[in-house]
C-alpha positions in Angstrom: -0.1 -0.1 -0.1 1.1 3.5 -0.8 0.4 7.0 0.6 0.8 10.0 -1.3 2.3 12.9 0.6 2.5 16.5 -0.8 5.3 18.6 0.7 6.2 22.5 0.5 9.9 23.0 -0.1 11.9 26.3 -0.1 12.9 27.4 -3.3 16.3 26.7 -2.9 16.0 23.4 -1.8 13.5 22.7 -4.7 15.9 23.8 -7.2 18.8 21.7 -5.7 16.4 18.5 -5.8 15.9 19.3 -9.1 19.6 19.5 -10.1 20.5 16.7 -7.9 17.8 14.7 -10.0 19.0 15.7 -13.3 22.6 14.7 -12.5 22.0 11.5 -10.9 19.4 10.5 -13.4 16.9 9.7 -10.6 13.6 11.0 -9.9 12.6 13.3 -7.2 10.3 10.9 -5.5 12.9 8.2 -5.3 15.5 10.8 -3.8 13.0 11.9 -1.3 11.9 8.4 -0.3 15.5 7.3 0.5 16.1 10.6 2.4 13.2 9.9 4.6 14.5 6.2 5.2 17.9 7.2 5.8 16.6 10.1 8.4 14.4 7.6 10.1 16.9 4.9 10.5 19.6 7.5 11.8 17.1 8.8 14.3 16.3 5.3 15.6 20.3 4.5 15.7 20.8 8.0 17.6 18.1 6.9 20.2 19.4 3.4 20.4 22.9 4.7 20.9 21.8 7.2 23.6 20.0 4.7 25.5 22.8 1.8 25.3 25.1 4.5 26.4 23.5 5.0 29.6 23.3 1.5 30.3 27.0 0.9 29.2 28.3 3.8 31.5 26.5 2.2 34.6 28.1 -0.9 33.9 31.6 0.8 33.5 32.0 0.8 29.7 33.3 3.8 28.7 35.8 3.1 26.1 36.1 1.0 22.9 38.6 -1.1 25.3 36.0 -1.7 27.8 33.5 -2.8 24.7 36.1 -5.5 23.5 36.9 -6.7 27.1 32.9 -6.9 27.6 32.4 -9.0 24.4 35.4 -11.2 24.4 
């Protein structure tokens, strides 16, 4: 199932999107879908990292060396 989303872009961003689409031979819809997907993935990653960081600090894991020791 698909949902249609209409958005309003500032003129500069719209122009940049047009130019990027032409330069890459892709359509704007695919570029926007990929951008939103990446944004959502990065948001989930940052939140997970934040939560795990708090737990790691409580467990005394603060450096990469601590991580390697914990998983080895």
